[in-house]
C-alpha positions as CSV (number, residue, x, y, z in Angstrom):
1,M,301.3,-21.5,-1.5
2,R,303.2,-18.6,0.1
3,V,305.3,-16.2,-1.9
4,Y,308.1,-14.5,0.0
5,F,309.0,-11.1,-1.2
6,W,311.7,-10.1,1.3
7,I,315.4,-10.6,0.7
8,P,316.6,-13.3,3.0
9,N,319.2,-12.1,5.6
10,S,321.3,-15.3,5.4
11,R,322.6,-17.2,2.4
12,K,321.2,-20.5,3.6
13,T,317.6,-19.4,3.4
14,F,318.2,-17.8,0.0
15,I,319.6,-21.1,-1.4
16,F,316.8,-23.0,0.3
17,Y,314.0,-20.9,-1.3
18,F,315.9,-20.8,-4.7
19,Y,316.1,-24.6,-4.9
20,N,312.5,-24.9,-3.6
21,Y,311.1,-22.7,-6.5
22,F,313.6,-24.3,-8.9
23,F,312.4,-27.9,-8.2
24,M,308.7,-26.8,-8.1
25,A,309.1,-25.3,-11.6
26,I,310.8,-28.5,-12.9
27,F,308.0,-30.6,-11.4
28,L,305.2,-28.4,-12.9
29,F,307.0,-28.5,-16.3
30,L,307.3,-32.3,-16.2
31,K,303.7,-32.7,-15.1
32,N,302.5,-30.6,-18.0
33,T,304.5,-32.4,-20.6
34,I,303.4,-35.8,-19.2
35,L,299.7,-34.7,-19.3
36,R,300.1,-33.4,-22.8
37,Y,301.7,-36.6,-24.0
38,F,299.0,-38.7,-22.3
39,F,296.2,-36.7,-23.9
40,K,297.8,-36.9,-27.3
41,S,298.1,-40.7,-27.1
42,S,294.6,-41.1,-25.8
43,H,293.2,-39.0,-28.7
44,R,295.2,-41.1,-31.1
45,R,293.7,-44.2,-29.5
46,I,290.1,-42.9,-29.8
47,K,290.6,-42.1,-33.6
């Protein structure tokens, strides 16, 4: 995963990178919540 530090010269690239990081953050958040819920339910089943 590359991190771009420079300020993009055009507006299109800025919007592209902004949405890219935005959707990636949402995806990681959903993945963490789903994993947490799955582990909670599995622990409940074991007990």
